N, CA, C and O atoms as a GROMACS GRO file, in nm:
protein
  356
    1TYR      N    1   0.097  -0.107  -0.023
    1TYR     CA    2  -0.015   0.026  -0.026
    1TYR      C    3   0.084   0.102  -0.021
    1TYR      O    4   0.080   0.171  -0.123
    2ASP      N    5   0.201   0.138   0.062
    2ASP     CA    6   0.265   0.233   0.075
    2ASP      C    7   0.286   0.318  -0.045
    2ASP      O    8   0.280   0.441  -0.049
    3GLU      N    9   0.324   0.194  -0.195
    3GLU     CA   10   0.412   0.183  -0.308
    3GLU      C   11   0.296   0.271  -0.400
    3GLU      O   12   0.319   0.361  -0.480
    4CYS      N   13   0.124   0.195  -0.346
    4CYS     CA   14   0.044   0.206  -0.476
    4CYS      C   15  -0.011   0.353  -0.403
    4CYS      O   16  -0.038   0.446  -0.479
    5LEU      N   17  -0.029   0.372  -0.252
    5LEU     CA   18  -0.064   0.544  -0.173
    5LEU      C   19   0.029   0.638  -0.199
    5LEU      O   20  -0.005   0.756  -0.203
    6GLY      N   21   0.110   0.616  -0.212
    6GLY     CA   22   0.280   0.682  -0.189
    6GLY      C   23   0.220   0.810  -0.171
    6GLY      O   24   0.238   0.846  -0.054
    7ASP      N   25   0.150   0.900  -0.242
    7ASP     CA   26   0.086   1.048  -0.245
    7ASP      C   27  -0.025   0.985  -0.091
    7ASP      O   28   0.011   0.975   0.026
    8TRP      N   29  -0.109   0.966  -0.128
    8TRP     CA   30  -0.208   0.930   0.028
    8TRP      C   31  -0.099   0.943   0.146
    8TRP      O   32   0.015   0.902   0.170
    9HIS      N   33  -0.245   1.061   0.234
    9HIS     CA   34  -0.200   1.083   0.382
    9HIS      C   35  -0.138   0.918   0.463
    9HIS      O   36  -0.181   0.828   0.391
   10SER      N   37  -0.071   0.868   0.559
   10SER     CA   38  -0.159   0.742   0.647
   10SER      C   39  -0.093   0.809   0.802
   10SER      O   40  -0.010   0.898   0.819
   11LEU      N   41  -0.176   0.713   0.912
   11LEU     CA   42  -0.158   0.782   0.946
   11LEU      C   43  -0.112   0.577   1.065
   11LEU      O   44  -0.142   0.466   1.022
   12SER      N   45  -0.046   0.603   1.190
   12SER     CA   46   0.004   0.441   1.201
   12SER      C   47  -0.072   0.427   1.346
   12SER      O   48  -0.086   0.546   1.377
   13MET      N   49  -0.111   0.373   1.418
   13MET     CA   50  -0.093   0.383   1.547
   13MET      C   51  -0.094   0.226   1.621
   13MET      O   52  -0.146   0.146   1.544
   14GLN      N   53  -0.062   0.179   1.714
   14GLN     CA   54  -0.065   0.038   1.749
   14GLN      C   55  -0.215   0.015   1.808
   14GLN      O   56  -0.284   0.113   1.784
   15VAL      N   57  -0.295  -0.100   1.888
   15VAL     CA   58  -0.330  -0.096   1.841
   15VAL      C   59  -0.390  -0.296   1.908
   15VAL      O   60  -0.334  -0.388   1.849
   16MET      N   61  -0.491  -0.334   2.018
   16MET     CA   62  -0.513  -0.448   2.078
   16MET      C   63  -0.571  -0.575   1.995
   16MET      O   64  -0.692  -0.594   2.010
   17ASN      N   65  -0.532  -0.624   1.947
   17ASN     CA   66  -0.670  -0.715   1.932
   17ASN      C   67  -0.653  -0.874   1.897
   17ASN      O   68  -0.546  -0.877   1.836
   18HIS      N   69  -0.695  -0.986   1.903
   18HIS     CA   70  -0.680  -1.097   1.957
   18HIS      C   71  -0.527  -1.207   1.943
   18HIS      O   72  -0.487  -1.312   1.993
   19ALA      N   73  -0.488  -1.120   1.860
   19ALA     CA   74  -0.307  -1.161   1.885
   19ALA      C   75  -0.249  -1.082   1.931
   19ALA      O   76  -0.128  -1.098   1.918
   20GLY      N   77  -0.300  -0.932   2.022
   20GLY     CA   78  -0.202  -0.905   2.098
   20GLY      C   79  -0.216  -0.756   2.010
   20GLY      O   80  -0.298  -0.716   1.926
   21VAL      N   81  -0.052  -0.677   2.095
   21VAL     CA   82  -0.080  -0.561   2.016
   21VAL      C   83   0.020  -0.566   1.857
   21VAL      O   84   0.129  -0.607   1.820
   22VAL      N   85  -0.069  -0.514   1.816
   22VAL     CA   86  -0.007  -0.483   1.691
   22VAL      C   87  -0.069  -0.354   1.561
   22VAL      O   88  -0.188  -0.328   1.544
   23THR      N   89   0.044  -0.290   1.485
   23THR     CA   90   0.030  -0.173   1.469
   23THR      C   91  -0.051  -0.201   1.332
   23THR      O   92  -0.009  -0.285   1.252
   24GLU      N   93  -0.197  -0.108   1.302
   24GLU     CA   94  -0.258  -0.055   1.172
   24GLU      C   95  -0.201   0.064   1.120
   24GLU      O   96  -0.123   0.143   1.174
   25LYS      N   97  -0.272   0.068   0.960
   25LYS     CA   98  -0.209   0.180   0.935
   25LYS      C   99  -0.304   0.210   0.831
   25LYS      O  100  -0.329   0.119   0.753
   26VAL      N  101  -0.377   0.353   0.814
   26VAL     CA  102  -0.519   0.394   0.804
   26VAL      C  103  -0.380   0.464   0.691
   26VAL      O  104  -0.258   0.462   0.700
   27TRP      N  105  -0.487   0.529   0.578
   27TRP     CA  106  -0.474   0.598   0.434
   27TRP      C  107  -0.546   0.622   0.417
   27TRP      O  108  -0.644   0.549   0.403
   28TYR      N  109  -0.539   0.831   0.398
   28TYR     CA  110  -0.658   0.916   0.318
   28TYR      C  111  -0.608   0.947   0.220
   28TYR      O  112  -0.504   0.924   0.158
   29ASN      N  113  -0.754   1.040   0.206
   29ASN     CA  114  -0.660   1.088   0.043
   29ASN      C  115  -0.760   1.288   0.062
   29ASN      O  116  -0.804   1.372  -0.016
   30PHE      N  117  -0.748   1.271   0.206
   30PHE     CA  118  -0.776   1.389   0.231
   30PHE      C  119  -0.698   1.528   0.343
   30PHE      O  120  -0.658   1.540   0.459
   31GLU      N  121  -0.711   1.614   0.216
   31GLU     CA  122  -0.580   1.719   0.322
   31GLU      C  123  -0.596   1.739   0.531
   31GLU      O  124  -0.653   1.831   0.589
   32PRO      N  125  -0.541   1.649   0.581
   32PRO     CA  126  -0.550   1.686   0.742
   32PRO      C  127  -0.618   1.801   0.814
   32PRO      O  128  -0.566   1.905   0.852
   33GLY      N  129  -0.700   1.775   0.820
   33GLY     CA  130  -0.772   1.990   0.966
   33GLY      C  131  -0.774   2.054   0.813
   33GLY      O  132  -0.706   2.156   0.816
   34ARG      N  133  -0.826   2.030   0.685
   34ARG     CA  134  -0.939   2.094   0.631
   34ARG      C  135  -1.035   2.028   0.627
   34ARG      O  136  -1.023   1.918   0.573
   35LEU      N  137  -1.172   2.070   0.685
   35LEU     CA  138  -1.268   2.086   0.722
   35LEU      C  139  -1.398   2.049   0.559
   35LEU      O  140  -1.464   2.118   0.481
   36HIS      N  141  -1.370   1.889   0.584
   36HIS     CA  142  -1.495   1.856   0.439
   36HIS      C  143  -1.644   1.833   0.486
   36HIS      O  144  -1.723   1.795   0.399
   37TRP      N  145  -1.695   1.853   0.624
   37TRP     CA  146  -1.818   1.757   0.630
   37TRP      C  147  -1.963   1.821   0.569
   37TRP      O  148  -2.069   1.758   0.575
   38HIS      N  149  -1.950   1.968   0.504
   38HIS     CA  150  -2.111   1.998   0.416
   38HIS      C  151  -2.033   1.922   0.341
   38HIS      O  152  -2.058   1.813   0.394
   39ARG      N  153  -1.967   1.901   0.268
   39ARG     CA  154  -2.026   1.817   0.115
   39ARG      C  155  -2.035   1.673   0.165
   39ARG      O  156  -1.991   1.600   0.076
   40LEU      N  157  -2.070   1.613   0.260
   40LEU     CA  158  -2.091   1.493   0.304
   40LEU      C  159  -2.231   1.539   0.383
   40LEU      O  160  -2.322   1.463   0.349
   41ALA      N  161  -2.269   1.625   0.465
   41ALA     CA  162  -2.447   1.629   0.496
   41ALA      C  163  -2.485   1.735   0.404
   41ALA      O  164  -2.433   1.834   0.353
   42GLY      N  165  -2.635   1.656   0.404
   42GLY     CA  166  -2.780   1.704   0.381
   42GLY      C  167  -2.846   1.631   0.202
   42GLY      O  168  -2.787   1.605   0.097
   43ARG      N  169  -2.947   1.625   0.233
   43ARG     CA  170  -2.992   1.531   0.103
   43ARG      C  171  -2.920   1.574  -0.058
   43ARG      O  172  -2.877   1.494  -0.141
   44ASN      N  173  -2.923   1.704  -0.069
   44ASN     CA  174  -2.912   1.708  -0.182
   44ASN      C  175  -2.781   1.848  -0.235
   44ASN      O  176  -2.705   1.883  -0.145
   45SER      N  177  -2.768   1.896  -0.332
   45SER     CA  178  -2.724   2.008  -0.370
   45SER      C  179  -2.782   2.155  -0.278
   45SER      O  180  -2.717   2.234  -0.210
   46THR      N  181  -2.900   2.151  -0.304
   46THR     CA  182  -2.954   2.302  -0.248
   46THR      C  183  -2.931   2.288  -0.061
   46THR      O  184  -2.898   2.376   0.020
   47ASP      N  185  -2.960   2.160  -0.042
   47ASP     CA  186  -2.919   2.149   0.162
   47ASP      C  187  -2.790   2.185   0.163
   47ASP      O  188  -2.765   2.289   0.224
   48ARG      N  189  -2.684   2.115   0.102
   48ARG     CA  190  -2.564   2.114   0.115
   48ARG      C  191  -2.521   2.230   0.171
   48ARG      O  192  -2.477   2.280   0.275
   49GLN      N  193  -2.562   2.258   0.014
   49GLN     CA  194  -2.492   2.469   0.059
   49GLN      C  195  -2.598   2.568   0.118
   49GLN      O  196  -2.574   2.688   0.103
   50ARG      N  197  -2.684   2.541   0.167
   50ARG     CA  198  -2.769   2.602   0.310
   50ARG      C  199  -2.609   2.586   0.412
   50ARG      O  200  -2.530   2.676   0.442
   51ILE      N  201  -2.600   2.423   0.448
   51ILE     CA  202  -2.510   2.374   0.581
   51ILE      C  203  -2.393   2.459   0.574
   51ILE      O  204  -2.350   2.518   0.674
   52ARG      N  205  -2.338   2.466   0.458
   52ARG     CA  206  -2.204   2.510   0.402
   52ARG      C  207  -2.223   2.671   0.454
   52ARG      O  208  -2.131   2.731   0.509
   53ARG      N  209  -2.340   2.724   0.430
   53ARG     CA  210  -2.348   2.858   0.467
   53ARG      C  211  -2.353   2.925   0.585
   53ARG      O  212  -2.316   3.039   0.612
   54ARG      N  213  -2.415   2.819   0.668
   54ARG     CA  214  -2.433   2.873   0.788
   54ARG      C  215  -2.336   2.827   0.870
   54ARG      O  216  -2.319   2.885   0.978
   55ALA      N  217  -2.251   2.710   0.833
   55ALA     CA  218  -2.166   2.679   0.863
   55ALA      C  219  -2.038   2.809   0.885
   55ALA      O  220  -1.970   2.827   0.986
   56GLU      N  221  -2.035   2.874   0.773
   56GLU     CA  222  -1.992   2.955   0.760
   56GLU      C  223  -2.034   3.068   0.815
   56GLU      O  224  -1.939   3.147   0.826
   57THR      N  225  -2.122   3.106   0.848
   57THR     CA  226  -2.151   3.237   0.958
   57THR      C  227  -2.177   3.187   1.106
   57THR      O  228  -2.190   3.256   1.207
   58TRP      N  229  -2.182   3.055   1.093
   58TRP     CA  230  -2.110   3.093   1.250
   58TRP      C  231  -1.988   3.072   1.313
   58TRP      O  232  -1.943   3.102   1.424
   59SER      N  233  -1.941   3.006   1.200
   59SER     CA  234  -1.770   3.010   1.215
   59SER      C  235  -1.726   3.136   1.278
   59SER      O  236  -1.704   3.144   1.399
   60ARG      N  237  -1.711   3.262   1.171
   60ARG     CA  238  -1.708   3.321   1.146
   60ARG      C  239  -1.741   3.436   1.276
   60ARG      O  240  -1.658   3.499   1.340
   61ARG      N  241  -1.952   3.439   1.293
   61ARG     CA  242  -1.949   3.515   1.408
   61ARG      C  243  -1.853   3.428   1.593
   61ARG      O  244  -1.785   3.496   1.670
   62TYR      N  245  -1.892   3.235   1.616
   62TYR     CA  246  -1.732   3.192   1.676
   62TYR      C  247  -1.625   3.233   1.670
   62TYR      O  248  -1.584   3.208   1.783
   63ARG      N  249  -1.524   3.293   1.603
   63ARG     CA  250  -1.402   3.369   1.533
   63ARG      C  251  -1.445   3.467   1.660
   63ARG      O  252  -1.403   3.465   1.775
   64GLU      N  253  -1.530   3.541   1.605
   64GLU     CA  254  -1.540   3.730   1.652
   64GLU      C  255  -1.597   3.689   1.805
   64GLU      O  256  -1.661   3.793   1.824
   65MET      N  257  -1.616   3.621   1.911
   65MET     CA  258  -1.621   3.608   1.984
   65MET      C  259  -1.489   3.586   2.111
   65MET      O  260  -1.414   3.491   2.128
   66GLY      N  261  -1.500   3.696   2.175
   66GLY     CA  262  -1.399   3.673   2.283
   66GLY      C  263  -1.422   3.529   2.331
   66GLY      O  264  -1.516   3.449   2.324
   67SER      N  265  -1.230   3.528   2.411
   67SER     CA  266  -1.251   3.360   2.456
   67SER      C  267  -1.372   3.339   2.570
   67SER      O  268  -1.478   3.294   2.527
   68ALA      N  269  -1.365   3.358   2.662
   68ALA     CA  270  -1.484   3.269   2.776
   68ALA      C  271  -1.616   3.315   2.721
   68ALA      O  272  -1.700   3.263   2.794
   69GLU      N  273  -1.677   3.387   2.628
   69GLU     CA  274  -1.751   3.356   2.505
   69GLU      C  275  -1.742   3.232   2.446
   69GLU      O  276  -1.829   3.147   2.463
   70ARG      N  277  -1.641   3.215   2.376
   70ARG     CA  278  -1.627   3.120   2.277
   70ARG      C  279  -1.600   2.984   2.380
   70ARG      O  280  -1.632   2.878   2.326
   71LEU      N  281  -1.552   2.974   2.505
   71LEU     CA  282  -1.529   2.834   2.556
   71LEU      C  283  -1.684   2.792   2.630
   71LEU      O  284  -1.713   2.673   2.640
   72ALA      N  285  -1.777   2.896   2.681
   72ALA     CA  286  -1.897   2.931   2.717
   72ALA      C  287  -2.038   2.840   2.617
   72ALA      O  288  -2.142   2.793   2.664
   73ILE      N  289  -1.983   2.841   2.450
   73ILE     CA  290  -2.039   2.837   2.336
   73ILE      C  291  -2.011   2.678   2.261
   73ILE      O  292  -2.052   2.635   2.154
   74LEU      N  293  -1.954   2.637   2.329
   74LEU     CA  294  -1.814   2.539   2.347
   74LEU      C  295  -1.856   2.414   2.402
   74LEU      O  296  -1.877   2.294   2.384
   75ALA      N  297  -1.859   2.530   2.494
   75ALA     CA  298  -1.932   2.392   2.596
   75ALA      C  299  -2.062   2.329   2.613
   75ALA      O  300  -2.061   2.216   2.661
   76GLY      N  301  -2.213   2.400   2.571
   76GLY     CA  302  -2.248   2.375   2.502
   76GLY      C  303  -2.277   2.313   2.457
   76GLY      O  304  -2.330   2.219   2.516
   77ILE      N  305  -2.265   2.314   2.273
   77ILE     CA  306  -2.270   2.257   2.188
   77ILE      C  307  -2.224   2.133   2.229
   77ILE      O  308  -2.287   2.055   2.158
   78MET      N  309  -2.126   2.047   2.327
   78MET     CA  310  -2.030   2.022   2.358
   78MET      C  311  -2.128   1.945   2.436
   78MET      O  312  -2.100   1.827   2.418
   79GLY      N  313  -2.244   1.957   2.526
   79GLY     CA  314  -2.280   1.940   2.597
   79GLY      C  315  -2.435   1.859   2.514
   79GLY      O  316  -2.508   1.761   2.529
   80VAL      N  317  -2.424   1.948   2.448
   80VAL     CA  318  -2.578   1.886   2.355
   80VAL      C  319  -2.532   1.786   2.286
   80VAL      O  320  -2.614   1.727   2.216
   81GLU      N  321  -2.419   1.747   2.288
   81GLU     CA  322  -2.374   1.636   2.175
   81GLU      C  323  -2.388   1.528   2.285
   81GLU      O  324  -2.426   1.412   2.272
   82ALA      N  325  -2.355   1.584   2.379
   82ALA     CA  326  -2.326   1.397   2.531
   82ALA      C  327  -2.479   1.413   2.610
   82ALA      O  328  -2.520   1.383   2.722
   83GLY      N  329  -2.546   1.483   2.479
   83GLY     CA  330  -2.684   1.473   2.554
   83GLY      C  331  -2.726   1.538   2.645
   83GLY      O  332  -2.848   1.544   2.653
   84GLU      N  333  -2.645   1.610   2.748
   84GLU     CA  334  -2.713   1.715   2.794
   84GLU      C  335  -2.741   1.796   2.895
   84GLU      O  336  -2.730   1.826   3.014
   85HIS      N  337  -2.794   1.822   2.753
   85HIS     CA  338  -2.943   1.883   2.719
   85HIS      C  339  -3.028   1.893   2.680
   85HIS      O  340  -3.002   1.959   2.580
   86GLU      N  341  -3.173   1.869   2.682
   86GLU     CA  342  -3.273   1.811   2.637
   86GLU      C  343  -3.330   1.951   2.527
   86GLU      O  344  -3.260   2.052   2.539
   87ALA      N  345  -3.403   1.956   2.464
   87ALA     CA  346  -3.437   2.024   2.314
   87ALA      C  347  -3.529   2.086   2.454
   87ALA      O  348  -3.534   2.016   2.555
   88ALA      N  349  -3.615   2.251   2.449
   88ALA     CA  350  -3.660   2.341   2.479
   88ALA      C  351  -3.807   2.285   2.407
   88ALA      O  352  -3.796   2.229   2.298
   89GLY      N  353  -3.971   2.305   2.482
   89GLY     CA  354  -4.044   2.245   2.424
   89GLY      C  355  -4.112   2.218   2.541
   89GLY      O  356  -4.213   2.148   2.539
   0.00000   0.00000   0.00000
């Protein structure tokens, strides 16, 4: 794989399986650190565009916040993802 996928990024890690600790390697063809989730979210191209635009707006507003406000917002979002906050209703 190293030869065939030489221009791809890879990540090696130690994992435990039934035979003991082994090294596994994962190859990926996207730029690490570059977000690309909006390409996968949504039902169609219009929905994906709406999601991308919303993400760009939220990202810009988040960057404009002060450090303490960003941390408070992030904690709230993480709480929702962890199931700690119930939906208002």
